N, C-alpha and C positions, 0 to 999 in steps of 0.2 A: 108680214113680220111675224116671227115666231114668238110665242110666249115662253118665258124661261122661269123655271122654279129652281132656285139654288138652295137645296136642302142639305148641302155639305155641312158637317159639324153638328147636325141634329141627330138624335137617336130616335128610333121608332117608339111610338107611332107618329112622331111629328112630320117626317117626310111624306107619309101617307096623307095626313090631315092637310098639309100644304098643297099636295097634288090634287086632292078632292076639291079643295076650295078653288083652285085655279080652273079645274074642269067645270065647276058650276058657273064661274064668272066669264069663262072664255067665249069669245065670239069667233075665234080662230078654229081651224080644223086640225091644228098641230101644236103640240106643247113639248118642250124639251125640259127634262127634269135632271138636275145634277145631284148625285148622291155619292157618299164616300164609303159605304159598307155593302157587303154582299146581302145582308139582311134587308137593308133599305131597298136595294135593287129588286129583290124578290117580292117584297111587300108592295112596293109602288107598282110593279108590273101586274101583280095579281089584282090590286084595287082598281087599276085603270081598266083592265079587261072586264071587271065586274060592272063598271060604269058604261060599257059599250065602246071603249076606246081600244084600238089594236096597238100592240107594241111593234112599231116599225123597225126600230133598231136599238141595240144596246152596245155602246162603244166604250171599251176600257180607256181610261185616261190615267195620267200619273197619280191623281189624287182621288180616284174613284171611277164613276161611270157616268156616261151621258146617255140618258134614256129618251128616245123620241117616240111619242105616242100620237096616233091619228084617230080622229073620230070615224067610227064605222058608219056607213050609210045604211 
């Protein structure tokens, strides 16, 4: 099962903080983050990479973006 972080409606840096918190607690190798701004998309992607997670995909949606990150081995 995927972990999901719904950070829509939050302004930065809150989506990044929510993502980093989920990364620290996650036992899964994949997390989906929902954001609704370009800035949040860029910042979450950058922060995830800095923690050793690869951005597997970024899919535009009606209300923002669905970012899928995977733990790098």
